[in-house]
C-alpha positions as protocol buffer text, in pm:
chain_id: "A"
residue {
  index: 1
  type: MET
  ca { x: 8247 y: 4622 z: 6782 }
}
residue {
  index: 2
  type: ILE
  ca { x: 8595 y: 4744 z: 6876 }
}
residue {
  index: 3
  type: ASP
  ca { x: 8572 y: 5033 z: 6625 }
}
residue {
  index: 4
  type: ASP
  ca { x: 8274 y: 5171 z: 6818 }
}
residue {
  index: 5
  type: LEU
  ca { x: 8481 y: 5204 z: 7135 }
}
residue {
  index: 6
  type: ALA
  ca { x: 8682 y: 5513 z: 7225 }
}
residue {
  index: 7
  type: VAL
  ca { x: 8838 y: 5366 z: 7539 }
}
residue {
  index: 8
  type: VAL
  ca { x: 8934 y: 5002 z: 7588 }
}
residue {
  index: 9
  type: ALA
  ca { x: 9117 y: 4874 z: 7895 }
}
residue {
  index: 10
  type: ARG
  ca { x: 9183 y: 4508 z: 7964 }
}
residue {
  index: 11
  type: ASP
  ca { x: 9291 y: 4354 z: 8295 }
}
residue {
  index: 12
  type: LEU
  ca { x: 9462 y: 4662 z: 8437 }
}
residue {
  index: 13
  type: THR
  ca { x: 9658 y: 4585 z: 8752 }
}
residue {
  index: 14
  type: LYS
  ca { x: 9851 y: 4832 z: 8966 }
}
residue {
  index: 15
  type: THR
  ca { x: 10021 y: 4786 z: 9302 }
}
residue {
  index: 16
  type: PHE
  ca { x: 10187 y: 5082 z: 9473 }
}
residue {
  index: 17
  type: LYS
  ca { x: 10485 y: 5082 z: 9705 }
}
residue {
  index: 18
  type: GLY
  ca { x: 10399 y: 4924 z: 10034 }
}
residue {
  index: 19
  type: GLY
  ca { x: 10190 y: 4657 z: 9867 }
}
residue {
  index: 20
  type: THR
  ca { x: 9868 y: 4856 z: 9819 }
}
residue {
  index: 21
  type: LEU
  ca { x: 9671 y: 4690 z: 9537 }
}
residue {
  index: 22
  type: ALA
  ca { x: 9495 y: 4978 z: 9361 }
}
residue {
  index: 23
  type: LEU
  ca { x: 9368 y: 4794 z: 9052 }
}
residue {
  index: 24
  type: ASP
  ca { x: 9296 y: 4422 z: 9028 }
}
residue {
  index: 25
  type: ASN
  ca { x: 9239 y: 4312 z: 8665 }
}
residue {
  index: 26
  type: LEU
  ca { x: 9002 y: 4600 z: 8591 }
}
residue {
  index: 27
  type: SER
  ca { x: 8853 y: 4617 z: 8241 }
}
residue {
  index: 28
  type: ILE
  ca { x: 8669 y: 4918 z: 8097 }
}
residue {
  index: 29
  type: GLU
  ca { x: 8500 y: 4995 z: 7765 }
}
residue {
  index: 30
  type: VAL
  ca { x: 8360 y: 5334 z: 7667 }
}
residue {
  index: 31
  type: ALA
  ca { x: 8157 y: 5375 z: 7348 }
}
residue {
  index: 32
  type: ARG
  ca { x: 8231 y: 5672 z: 7126 }
}
residue {
  index: 33
  type: ALA
  ca { x: 8025 y: 5986 z: 7192 }
}
residue {
  index: 34
  type: SER
  ca { x: 7894 y: 5857 z: 7525 }
}
residue {
  index: 35
  type: VAL
  ca { x: 7953 y: 5897 z: 7898 }
}
residue {
  index: 36
  type: LEU
  ca { x: 8079 y: 5614 z: 8119 }
}
residue {
  index: 37
  type: GLY
  ca { x: 8032 y: 5669 z: 8491 }
}
residue {
  index: 38
  type: LEU
  ca { x: 8302 y: 5507 z: 8705 }
}
residue {
  index: 39
  type: LEU
  ca { x: 8165 y: 5477 z: 9058 }
}
residue {
  index: 40
  type: GLY
  ca { x: 8313 y: 5345 z: 9378 }
}
residue {
  index: 41
  type: PRO
  ca { x: 8386 y: 5440 z: 9740 }
}
residue {
  index: 42
  type: ASN
  ca { x: 8694 y: 5644 z: 9823 }
}
residue {
  index: 43
  type: GLY
  ca { x: 9003 y: 5434 z: 9760 }
}
residue {
  index: 44
  type: ALA
  ca { x: 8828 y: 5202 z: 9515 }
}
residue {
  index: 45
  type: GLY
  ca { x: 9082 y: 5268 z: 9236 }
}
residue {
  index: 46
  type: LYS
  ca { x: 8890 y: 5515 z: 9019 }
}
residue {
  index: 47
  type: THR
  ca { x: 9159 y: 5782 z: 9009 }
}
residue {
  index: 48
  type: THR
  ca { x: 9433 y: 5523 z: 8952 }
}
residue {
  index: 49
  type: ALA
  ca { x: 9244 y: 5396 z: 8646 }
}
residue {
  index: 50
  type: VAL
  ca { x: 9212 y: 5752 z: 8513 }
}
residue {
  index: 51
  type: ARG
  ca { x: 9582 y: 5821 z: 8569 }
}
residue {
  index: 52
  type: ILE
  ca { x: 9675 y: 5509 z: 8370 }
}
residue {
  index: 53
  type: LEU
  ca { x: 9436 y: 5588 z: 8085 }
}
residue {
  index: 54
  type: THR
  ca { x: 9572 y: 5944 z: 8063 }
}
residue {
  index: 55
  type: THR
  ca { x: 9938 y: 5824 z: 8052 }
}
residue {
  index: 56
  type: ILE
  ca { x: 10033 y: 5972 z: 8391 }
}
residue {
  index: 57
  type: ILE
  ca { x: 10136 y: 5635 z: 8533 }
}
residue {
  index: 58
  type: LYS
  ca { x: 10187 y: 5288 z: 8384 }
}
residue {
  index: 59
  type: PRO
  ca { x: 10006 y: 4973 z: 8490 }
}
residue {
  index: 60
  type: ASP
  ca { x: 10194 y: 4673 z: 8620 }
}
residue {
  index: 61
  type: SER
  ca { x: 10005 y: 4461 z: 8369 }
}
residue {
  index: 62
  type: GLY
  ca { x: 9714 y: 4485 z: 8128 }
}
residue {
  index: 63
  type: THR
  ca { x: 9653 y: 4691 z: 7815 }
}
residue {
  index: 64
  type: ALA
  ca { x: 9473 y: 5016 z: 7734 }
}
residue {
  index: 65
  type: PHE
  ca { x: 9385 y: 5193 z: 7410 }
}
residue {
  index: 66
  type: ILE
  ca { x: 9241 y: 5538 z: 7339 }
}
residue {
  index: 67
  type: LEU
  ca { x: 9086 y: 5567 z: 6993 }
}
residue {
  index: 68
  type: GLY
  ca { x: 9294 y: 5266 z: 6892 }
}
residue {
  index: 69
  type: THR
  ca { x: 9625 y: 5405 z: 7020 }
}
residue {
  index: 70
  type: ASP
  ca { x: 9819 y: 5207 z: 7280 }
}
residue {
  index: 71
  type: VAL
  ca { x: 9843 y: 5413 z: 7600 }
}
residue {
  index: 72
  type: ILE
  ca { x: 10171 y: 5249 z: 7702 }
}
residue {
  index: 73
  type: ARG
  ca { x: 10350 y: 5237 z: 7367 }
}
residue {
  index: 74
  type: ASP
  ca { x: 10245 y: 5574 z: 7226 }
}
residue {
  index: 75
  type: PRO
  ca { x: 10157 y: 5807 z: 7516 }
}
residue {
  index: 76
  type: ALA
  ca { x: 10238 y: 6125 z: 7320 }
}
residue {
  index: 77
  type: ARG
  ca { x: 9976 y: 6046 z: 7058 }
}
residue {
  index: 78
  type: VAL
  ca { x: 9723 y: 5961 z: 7328 }
}
residue {
  index: 79
  type: ARG
  ca { x: 9784 y: 6293 z: 7501 }
}
residue {
  index: 80
  type: SER
  ca { x: 9712 y: 6475 z: 7175 }
}
residue {
  index: 81
  type: VAL
  ca { x: 9351 y: 6351 z: 7167 }
}
residue {
  index: 82
  type: ILE
  ca { x: 9251 y: 6357 z: 7534 }
}
residue {
  index: 83
  type: GLY
  ca { x: 9162 y: 6616 z: 7796 }
}
residue {
  index: 84
  type: LEU
  ca { x: 9187 y: 6569 z: 8172 }
}
residue {
  index: 85
  type: ALA
  ca { x: 9037 y: 6754 z: 8465 }
}
residue {
  index: 86
  type: GLY
  ca { x: 9175 y: 6580 z: 8771 }
}
residue {
  index: 87
  type: GLN
  ca { x: 9081 y: 6623 z: 9135 }
}
residue {
  index: 88
  type: ASN
  ca { x: 9350 y: 6886 z: 9188 }
}
residue {
  index: 89
  type: ALA
  ca { x: 9358 y: 7205 z: 8984 }
}
residue {
  index: 90
  type: ALA
  ca { x: 9627 y: 7197 z: 8715 }
}
residue {
  index: 91
  type: VAL
  ca { x: 9650 y: 7571 z: 8667 }
}
residue {
  index: 92
  type: ASP
  ca { x: 9892 y: 7849 z: 8772 }
}
residue {
  index: 93
  type: GLU
  ca { x: 9756 y: 8069 z: 9050 }
}
residue {
  index: 94
  type: ASN
  ca { x: 9984 y: 8358 z: 8956 }
}
residue {
  index: 95
  type: LEU
  ca { x: 9832 y: 8387 z: 8607 }
}
residue {
  index: 96
  type: THR
  ca { x: 9492 y: 8528 z: 8522 }
}
residue {
  index: 97
  type: GLY
  ca { x: 9211 y: 8306 z: 8406 }
}
residue {
  index: 98
  type: LEU
  ca { x: 9263 y: 8405 z: 8042 }
}
residue {
  index: 99
  type: GLU
  ca { x: 9640 y: 8361 z: 8070 }
}
residue {
  index: 100
  type: ASN
  ca { x: 9596 y: 8010 z: 8208 }
}
residue {
  index: 101
  type: LEU
  ca { x: 9376 y: 7907 z: 7917 }
}
residue {
  index: 102
  type: ARG
  ca { x: 9612 y: 8067 z: 7664 }
}
residue {
  index: 103
  type: MET
  ca { x: 9904 y: 7885 z: 7824 }
}
residue {
  index: 104
  type: VAL
  ca { x: 9724 y: 7553 z: 7780 }
}
residue {
  index: 105
  type: GLY
  ca { x: 9656 y: 7640 z: 7415 }
}
residue {
  index: 106
  type: ASP
  ca { x: 10023 y: 7724 z: 7359 }
}
residue {
  index: 107
  type: LEU
  ca { x: 10130 y: 7397 z: 7520 }
}
residue {
  index: 108
  type: ASN
  ca { x: 9901 y: 7218 z: 7277 }
}
residue {
  index: 109
  type: HIS
  ca { x: 10065 y: 7408 z: 6985 }
}
residue {
  index: 110
  type: LEU
  ca { x: 9738 y: 7565 z: 6873 }
}
residue {
  index: 111
  type: PRO
  ca { x: 9752 y: 7868 z: 6640 }
}
residue {
  index: 112
  type: ARG
  ca { x: 9781 y: 8192 z: 6842 }
}
residue {
  index: 113
  type: GLY
  ca { x: 9461 y: 8341 z: 6699 }
}
residue {
  index: 114
  type: GLU
  ca { x: 9267 y: 8026 z: 6773 }
}
residue {
  index: 115
  type: VAL
  ca { x: 9403 y: 8016 z: 7128 }
}
residue {
  index: 116
  type: LYS
  ca { x: 9281 y: 8368 z: 7207 }
}
residue {
  index: 117
  type: ALA
  ca { x: 8935 y: 8305 z: 7066 }
}
residue {
  index: 118
  type: ARG
  ca { x: 8902 y: 7968 z: 7238 }
}
residue {
  index: 119
  type: ALA
  ca { x: 9013 y: 8112 z: 7573 }
}
residue {
  index: 120
  type: ARG
  ca { x: 8748 y: 8385 z: 7563 }
}
residue {
  index: 121
  type: GLU
  ca { x: 8484 y: 8136 z: 7449 }
}
residue {
  index: 122
  type: LEU
  ca { x: 8553 y: 7909 z: 7746 }
}
residue {
  index: 123
  type: ILE
  ca { x: 8577 y: 8199 z: 7994 }
}
residue {
  index: 124
  type: SER
  ca { x: 8227 y: 8300 z: 7888 }
}
residue {
  index: 125
  type: GLN
  ca { x: 8094 y: 7943 z: 7879 }
}
residue {
  index: 126
  type: PHE
  ca { x: 8205 y: 7879 z: 8238 }
}
residue {
  index: 127
  type: ASP
  ca { x: 8076 y: 8215 z: 8368 }
}
residue {
  index: 128
  type: LEU
  ca { x: 8419 y: 8355 z: 8450 }
}
residue {
  index: 129
  type: ALA
  ca { x: 8410 y: 8670 z: 8235 }
}
residue {
  index: 130
  type: ASP
  ca { x: 8408 y: 8907 z: 8535 }
}
residue {
  index: 131
  type: ALA
  ca { x: 8724 y: 8740 z: 8671 }
}
residue {
  index: 132
  type: ALA
  ca { x: 8898 y: 8676 z: 8339 }
}
residue {
  index: 133
  type: ASN
  ca { x: 9180 y: 8925 z: 8405 }
}
residue {
  index: 134
  type: ARG
  ca { x: 9222 y: 8855 z: 8775 }
}
residue {
  index: 135
  type: PRO
  ca { x: 9504 y: 8635 z: 8910 }
}
residue {
  index: 136
  type: LEU
  ca { x: 9387 y: 8285 z: 8989 }
}
residue {
  index: 137
  type: LYS
  ca { x: 9495 y: 8330 z: 9353 }
}
residue {
  index: 138
  type: THR
  ca { x: 9192 y: 8559 z: 9397 }
}
residue {
  index: 139
  type: TYR
  ca { x: 8946 y: 8294 z: 9272 }
}
residue {
  index: 140
  type: SER
  ca { x: 8716 y: 8096 z: 9499 }
}
residue {
  index: 141
  type: GLY
  ca { x: 8741 y: 7718 z: 9508 }
}
residue {
  index: 142
  type: GLY
  ca { x: 8443 y: 7678 z: 9276 }
}
residue {
  index: 143
  type: MET
  ca { x: 8586 y: 7928 z: 9028 }
}
residue {
  index: 144
  type: ARG
  ca { x: 8919 y: 7745 z: 9025 }
}
residue {
  index: 145
  type: ARG
  ca { x: 8736 y: 7419 z: 8955 }
}
residue {
  index: 146
  type: ARG
  ca { x: 8546 y: 7570 z: 8663 }
}
residue {
  index: 147
  type: LEU
  ca { x: 8867 y: 7711 z: 8517 }
}
residue {
  index: 148
  type: ASP
  ca { x: 9043 y: 7375 z: 8553 }
}
residue {
  index: 149
  type: ILE
  ca { x: 8764 y: 7205 z: 8359 }
}
residue {
  index: 150
  type: ALA
  ca { x: 8771 y: 7480 z: 8097 }
}
residue {
  index: 151
  type: ALA
  ca { x: 9146 y: 7422 z: 8059 }
}
residue {
  index: 152
  type: SER
  ca { x: 9082 y: 7054 z: 7981 }
}
residue {
  index: 153
  type: LEU
  ca { x: 8863 y: 7163 z: 7687 }
}
residue {
  index: 154
  type: VAL
  ca { x: 9095 y: 7416 z: 7521 }
}
residue {
  index: 155
  type: ALA
  ca { x: 9221 y: 7171 z: 7257 }
}
residue {
  index: 156
  type: ARG
  ca { x: 8873 y: 7028 z: 7189 }
}
residue {
  index: 157
  type: PRO
  ca { x: 8971 y: 6673 z: 7296 }
}
residue {
  index: 158
  type: ALA
  ca { x: 8797 y: 6375 z: 7140 }
}
residue {
  index: 159
  type: VAL
  ca { x: 8809 y: 6190 z: 7473 }
}
residue {
  index: 160
  type: LEU
  ca { x: 8762 y: 6375 z: 7801 }
}
residue {
  index: 161
  type: PHE
  ca { x: 8845 y: 6238 z: 8146 }
}
residue {
  index: 162
  type: LEU
  ca { x: 8669 y: 6408 z: 8436 }
}
residue {
  index: 163
  type: ASP
  ca { x: 8780 y: 6293 z: 8781 }
}
residue {
  index: 164
  type: GLU
  ca { x: 8508 y: 6409 z: 9022 }
}
residue {
  index: 165
  type: PRO
  ca { x: 8458 y: 6728 z: 8819 }
}
residue {
  index: 166
  type: THR
  ca { x: 8183 y: 6891 z: 9024 }
}
residue {
  index: 167
  type: THR
  ca { x: 8339 y: 6853 z: 9368 }
}
residue {
  index: 168
  type: GLY
  ca { x: 8325 y: 7195 z: 9535 }
}
residue {
  index: 169
  type: LEU
  ca { x: 8073 y: 7342 z: 9293 }
}
residue {
  index: 170
  type: ASP
  ca { x: 7745 y: 7493 z: 9405 }
}
residue {
  index: 171
  type: PRO
  ca { x: 7425 y: 7330 z: 9270 }
}
residue {
  index: 172
  type: GLN
  ca { x: 7379 y: 7584 z: 8990 }
}
residue {
  index: 173
  type: SER
  ca { x: 7741 y: 7554 z: 8872 }
}
residue {
  index: 174
  type: ARG
  ca { x: 7709 y: 7176 z: 8886 }
}
residue {
  index: 175
  type: ASN
  ca { x: 7396 y: 7185 z: 8672 }
}
residue {
  index: 176
  type: ASP
  ca { x: 7566 y: 7421 z: 8426 }
}
residue {
  index: 177
  type: LEU
  ca { x: 7858 y: 7179 z: 8392 }
}
residue {
  index: 178
  type: TRP
  ca { x: 7621 y: 6889 z: 8334 }
}
residue {
  index: 179
  type: GLU
  ca { x: 7473 y: 7083 z: 8042 }
}
residue {
  index: 180
  type: VAL
  ca { x: 7824 y: 7147 z: 7905 }
}
residue {
  index: 181
  type: ILE
  ca { x: 7903 y: 6774 z: 7922 }
}
residue {
  index: 182
  type: GLU
  ca { x: 7575 y: 6683 z: 7753 }
}
residue {
  index: 183
  type: ASN
  ca { x: 7647 y: 6929 z: 7471 }
}
residue {
  index: 184
  type: LEU
  ca { x: 8000 y: 6791 z: 7427 }
}
residue {
  index: 185
  type: VAL
  ca { x: 7866 y: 6438 z: 7392 }
}
residue {
  index: 186
  type: GLU
  ca { x: 7606 y: 6554 z: 7139 }
}
residue {
  index: 187
  type: GLN
  ca { x: 7896 y: 6697 z: 6937 }
}
residue {
  index: 188
  type: GLY
  ca { x: 8084 y: 6364 z: 6947 }
}
residue {
  index: 189
  type: THR
  ca { x: 8306 y: 6384 z: 7255 }
}
residue {
  index: 190
  type: THR
  ca { x: 8356 y: 6071 z: 7465 }
}
residue {
  index: 191
  type: VAL
  ca { x: 8359 y: 6122 z: 7844 }
}
residue {
  index: 192
  type: LEU
  ca { x: 8483 y: 5899 z: 8124 }
}
residue {
  index: 193
  type: LEU
  ca { x: 8349 y: 6041 z: 8449 }
}
residue {
  index: 194
  type: THR
  ca { x: 8433 y: 5949 z: 8806 }
}
residue {
  index: 195
  type: THR
  ca { x: 8198 y: 6095 z: 9061 }
}
residue {
  index: 196
  type: GLN
  ca { x: 8076 y: 6081 z: 9418 }
}
residue {
  index: 197
  type: TYR
  ca { x: 7741 y: 6229 z: 9313 }
}
residue {
  index: 198
  type: LEU
  ca { x: 7516 y: 5944 z: 9206 }
}
residue {
  index: 199
  type: GLU
  ca { x: 7262 y: 6193 z: 9074 }
}
residue {
  index: 200
  type: GLU
  ca { x: 7536 y: 6303 z: 8834 }
}
residue {
  index: 201
  type: ALA
  ca { x: 7595 y: 5950 z: 8701 }
}
residue {
  index: 202
  type: ASP
  ca { x: 7222 y: 5889 z: 8676 }
}
residue {
  index: 203
  type: ARG
  ca { x: 7175 y: 6197 z: 8460 }
}
residue {
  index: 204
  type: LEU
  ca { x: 7484 y: 6178 z: 8240 }
}
residue {
  index: 205
  type: ALA
  ca { x: 7607 y: 5820 z: 8205 }
}
residue {
  index: 206
  type: ARG
  ca { x: 7489 y: 5573 z: 7942 }
}
residue {
  index: 207
  type: GLN
  ca { x: 7684 y: 5298 z: 8118 }
}
residue {
  index: 208
  type: ILE
  ca { x: 7807 y: 5267 z: 8476 }
}
residue {
  index: 209
  type: VAL
  ca { x: 8088 y: 5055 z: 8617 }
}
residue {
  index: 210
  type: VAL
  ca { x: 8100 y: 5013 z: 8995 }
}
residue {
  index: 211
  type: VAL
  ca { x: 8445 y: 4935 z: 9136 }
}
residue {
  index: 212
  type: ASP
  ca { x: 8563 y: 4842 z: 9483 }
}
residue {
  index: 213
  type: HIS
  ca { x: 8912 y: 4740 z: 9593 }
}
residue {
  index: 214
  type: GLY
  ca { x: 9028 y: 4786 z: 9234 }
}
residue {
  index: 215
  type: ARG
  ca { x: 8781 y: 4535 z: 9088 }
}
residue {
  index: 216
  type: GLU
  ca { x: 8462 y: 4567 z: 8888 }
}
residue {
  index: 217
  type: ILE
  ca { x: 8172 y: 4452 z: 9103 }
}
residue {
  index: 218
  type: ALA
  ca { x: 7880 y: 4563 z: 8883 }
}
residue {
  index: 219
  type: LYS
  ca { x: 7806 y: 4732 z: 8554 }
}
residue {
  index: 220
  type: GLY
  ca { x: 7511 y: 4828 z: 8336 }
}
residue {
  index: 221
  type: THR
  ca { x: 7287 y: 5119 z: 8254 }
}
residue {
  index: 222
  type: PRO
  ca { x: 7146 y: 5321 z: 8544 }
}
residue {
  index: 223
  type: GLY
  ca { x: 6809 y: 5155 z: 8480 }
}
residue {
  index: 224
  type: GLU
  ca { x: 6959 y: 4806 z: 8481 }
}
residue {
  index: 225
  type: LEU
  ca { x: 7141 y: 4865 z: 8808 }
}
residue {
  index: 226
  type: LYS
  ca { x: 6829 y: 5004 z: 8972 }
}
residue {
  index: 227
  type: ALA
  ca { x: 6631 y: 4702 z: 8853 }
}
residue {
  index: 228
  type: ARG
  ca { x: 6858 y: 4479 z: 9061 }
}
residue {
  index: 229
  type: LEU
  ca { x: 6694 y: 4619 z: 9372 }
}
residue {
  index: 230
  type: GLY
  ca { x: 6331 y: 4565 z: 9272 }
}
residue {
  index: 231
  type: GLN
  ca { x: 6055 y: 4802 z: 9176 }
}
residue {
  index: 232
  type: THR
  ca { x: 6007 y: 4984 z: 9509 }
}
residue {
  index: 233
  type: VAL
  ca { x: 6191 y: 5085 z: 9824 }
}
residue {
  index: 234
  type: LEU
  ca { x: 6000 y: 5100 z: 10153 }
}
residue {
  index: 235
  type: GLU
  ca { x: 6151 y: 5385 z: 10353 }
}
residue {
  index: 236
  type: ILE
  ca { x: 6037 y: 5353 z: 10715 }
}
residue {
  index: 237
  type: GLY
  ca { x: 6131 y: 5593 z: 10994 }
}
residue {
  index: 238
  type: PHE
  ca { x: 6131 y: 5520 z: 11368 }
}
residue {
  index: 239
  type: LEU
  ca { x: 6155 y: 5723 z: 11685 }
}
residue {
  index: 240
  type: ASP
  ca { x: 6521 y: 5637 z: 11747 }
}
residue {
  index: 241
  type: HIS
  ca { x: 6798 y: 5411 z: 11619 }
}
residue {
  index: 242
  type: GLU
  ca { x: 6738 y: 5141 z: 11883 }
}
residue {
  index: 243
  type: ILE
  ca { x: 6383 y: 5089 z: 11758 }
}
residue {
  index: 244
  type: ALA
  ca { x: 6516 y: 5093 z: 11400 }
}
residue {
  index: 245
  type: VAL
  ca { x: 6759 y: 4812 z: 11489 }
}
residue {
  index: 246
  type: ARG
  ca { x: 6468 y: 4601 z: 11617 }
}
residue {
  index: 247
  type: ALA
  ca { x: 6268 y: 4678 z: 11303 }
}
residue {
  index: 248
  type: LEU
  ca { x: 6561 y: 4580 z: 11082 }
}
residue {
  index: 249
  type: GLY
  ca { x: 6549 y: 4232 z: 11231 }
}
residue {
  index: 250
  type: VAL
  ca { x: 6178 y: 4173 z: 11176 }
}
residue {
  index: 251
  type: LEU
  ca { x: 6168 y: 4324 z: 10825 }
}
residue {
  index: 252
  type: GLY
  ca { x: 6450 y: 4110 z: 10688 }
}
residue {
  index: 253
  type: GLN
  ca { x: 6225 y: 3856 z: 10513 }
}
residue {
  index: 254
  type: LEU
  ca { x: 6017 y: 4100 z: 10306 }
}
residue {
  index: 255
  type: GLY
  ca { x: 6242 y: 4132 z: 10002 }
}
residue {
  index: 256
  type: LYS
  ca { x: 6510 y: 3943 z: 9812 }
}
residue {
  index: 257
  type: ILE
  ca { x: 6771 y: 4198 z: 9920 }
}
residue {
  index: 258
  type: PRO
  ca { x: 6835 y: 4255 z: 10293 }
}
residue {
  index: 259
  type: PRO
  ca { x: 6710 y: 4587 z: 10432 }
}
residue {
  index: 260
  type: THR
  ca { x: 6955 y: 4854 z: 10541 }
}
residue {
  index: 261
  type: ARG
  ca { x: 6951 y: 5101 z: 10829 }
}
residue {
  index: 262
  type: ASP
  ca { x: 7077 y: 5460 z: 10846 }
}
residue {
  index: 263
  type: GLY
  ca { x: 7024 y: 5594 z: 11195 }
}
residue {
  index: 264
  type: HIS
  ca { x: 6653 y: 5573 z: 11271 }
}
residue {
  index: 265
  type: LEU
  ca { x: 6560 y: 5505 z: 10906 }
}
residue {
  index: 266
  type: VAL
  ca { x: 6518 y: 5155 z: 10757 }
}
residue {
  index: 267
  type: GLU
  ca { x: 6501 y: 5093 z: 10380 }
}
residue {
  index: 268
  type: VAL
  ca { x: 6358 y: 4770 z: 10238 }
}
residue {
  index: 269
  type: PRO
  ca { x: 6390 y: 4696 z: 9860 }
}
residue {
  index: 270
  type: VAL
  ca { x: 6085 y: 4500 z: 9737 }
}
residue {
  index: 271
  type: ASP
  ca { x: 5924 y: 4393 z: 9409 }
}
residue {
  index: 272
  type: ASP
  ca { x: 5559 y: 4451 z: 9495 }
}
residue {
  index: 273
  type: GLY
  ca { x: 5536 y: 4786 z: 9670 }
}
residue {
  index: 274
  type: PRO
  ca { x: 5171 y: 4806 z: 9789 }
}
residue {
  index: 275
  type: LYS
  ca { x: 5151 y: 4439 z: 9890 }
}
residue {
  index: 276
  type: SER
  ca { x: 5487 y: 4452 z: 10068 }
}
residue {
  index: 277
  type: ALA
  ca { x: 5390 y: 4776 z: 10241 }
}
residue {
  index: 278
  type: LEU
  ca { x: 5085 y: 4610 z: 10396 }
}
residue {
  index: 279
  type: GLU
  ca { x: 5296 y: 4312 z: 10499 }
}
residue {
  index: 280
  type: ALA
  ca { x: 5557 y: 4541 z: 10654 }
}
residue {
  index: 281
  type: LEU
  ca { x: 5291 y: 4715 z: 10863 }
}
residue {
  index: 282
  type: ARG
  ca { x: 5153 y: 4379 z: 10977 }
}
residue {
  index: 283
  type: VAL
  ca { x: 5498 y: 4253 z: 11074 }
}
residue {
  index: 284
  type: LEU
  ca { x: 5578 y: 4571 z: 11267 }
}
residue {
  index: 285
  type: ASP
  ca { x: 5242 y: 4567 z: 11443 }
}
residue {
  index: 286
  type: SER
  ca { x: 5295 y: 4203 z: 11550 }
}
residue {
  index: 287
  type: ALA
  ca { x: 5632 y: 4302 z: 11694 }
}
residue {
  index: 288
  type: GLU
  ca { x: 5474 y: 4606 z: 11864 }
}
residue {
  index: 289
  type: ILE
  ca { x: 5701 y: 4842 z: 11673 }
}
residue {
  index: 290
  type: GLN
  ca { x: 5548 y: 5177 z: 11578 }
}
residue {
  index: 291
  type: PRO
  ca { x: 5688 y: 5359 z: 11270 }
}
residue {
  index: 292
  type: THR
  ca { x: 5689 y: 5738 z: 11263 }
}
residue {
  index: 293
  type: THR
  ca { x: 5710 y: 5772 z: 10882 }
}
residue {
  index: 294
  type: PHE
  ca { x: 5637 y: 5536 z: 10593 }
}
residue {
  index: 295
  type: THR
  ca { x: 5720 y: 5610 z: 10229 }
}
residue {
  index: 296
  type: LEU
  ca { x: 5720 y: 5411 z: 9902 }
}
residue {
  index: 297
  type: ARG
  ca { x: 5960 y: 5532 z: 9634 }
}
residue {
  index: 298
  type: GLU
  ca { x: 6151 y: 5416 z: 9329 }
}
residue {
  index: 299
  type: PRO
  ca { x: 6506 y: 5289 z: 9390 }
}
residue {
  index: 300
  type: SER
  ca { x: 6793 y: 5532 z: 9332 }
}
residue {
  index: 301
  type: LEU
  ca { x: 7156 y: 5479 z: 9240 }
}
residue {
  index: 302
  type: ASP
  ca { x: 7237 y: 5552 z: 9605 }
}
residue {
  index: 303
  type: ASP
  ca { x: 7036 y: 5244 z: 9700 }
}
residue {
  index: 304
  type: VAL
  ca { x: 7215 y: 5038 z: 9435 }
}
residue {
  index: 305
  type: PHE
  ca { x: 7555 y: 5158 z: 9546 }
}
residue {
  index: 306
  type: LEU
  ca { x: 7491 y: 5078 z: 9910 }
}
residue {
  index: 307
  type: SER
  ca { x: 7349 y: 4734 z: 9833 }
}
residue {
  index: 308
  type: ILE
  ca { x: 7644 y: 4641 z: 9609 }
}
residue {
  index: 309
  type: THR
  ca { x: 7935 y: 4781 z: 9809 }
}
residue {
  index: 310
  type: GLY
  ca { x: 7792 y: 4784 z: 10159 }
}
residue {
  index: 311
  type: LYS
  ca { x: 7918 y: 5144 z: 10181 }
}
residue {
  index: 312
  type: THR
  ca { x: 7808 y: 5492 z: 10087 }
}
residue {
  index: 313
  type: THR
  ca { x: 8008 y: 5685 z: 9828 }
}
residue {
  index: 314
  type: GLU
  ca { x: 8163 y: 5893 z: 10104 }
}
C-alpha cells in the first residue's frame, strides 16, 4: 500500500554534463519505520539517488515522493521532514561541536531552549562530551563523522538519509551508530542507507536494493539475496594463484553459479554442502590439484554482491 511507504521513487533518470548516465530508470520504495540498504560499487549511482531524494539536485525524468510530498514540486516541505548525513561533513570547523549542533537547530527554526537541550543530548549520545567545547578543526576524522551524523538528527527527522555513514569510524563507533539507527527505527524513523559495508546492510536493512550503472539489478531481504547463491559456499585455498586458476577451471561444474577466485582462494556456491564438498575433493584429486585449506560456510552478502555485480564493493 502506498500509505505504508515513506519514500517512493519511480523511474529516476539523471545524466550529468559530459554524457555520464548516473541513474537509468531507478525505482525505490522504503516502508515506514524501516531501513532500506542501497548497495552498489563505487560510481553505481547511490549518492546521485540520495541527492535527488533530498532535493539537492533534480532528476532529468521520473518522480519521487517523501511521506507523500513531491520532491520536485515542494522541496521546502520535503526538507522539513528529512535529515541527511552525506559523505562529506556538513559542519563548520571553526565552531565547537555544541555550536555546530545549535546552529543546525537554529536553521531548522527550533525553539532556543529545545535546541540547547537537543544539542547536549546528541553530544552525549555520540560520545563527544569531552570535545563539546572544542573547535571542530581539532576533531579527528571519526569525531567529525559522528558530529555530522548527530547534526542530521537535531530536528528529529521522520526520514533519515545516511550516505555511507560509518566510513572512517572505528569498529566500536560503527557498532554504536548501528545501535542508534536501530533505536531510531524502533521509534518510527525511516532510514535509507547507502553503504560499502555489507555487514552493515545485513544487520540493519529490512530490504536491500543492489544498483550498478544507475540501474536496479537485484532486490530483496538479506536472506532472499543470500538464498540466490545456495545453502553453502565451499571456500578452498591453494598454494598460489596459478594453482587456484587451474582449480577454478575444474570446479566450474559443481554449482549452479560459477565459482570465483580471489588470489589463491576459490569460492564455490553450492546447494548441498557435504555432498558437493566430497565431489570437489574428488575432482581436485583427479586433476592432481592439492588444496591447502577447505572450509564450508553460509553465504554472505559479500558473496551475493560479487556474484551479482562481478565486482567487490570497493
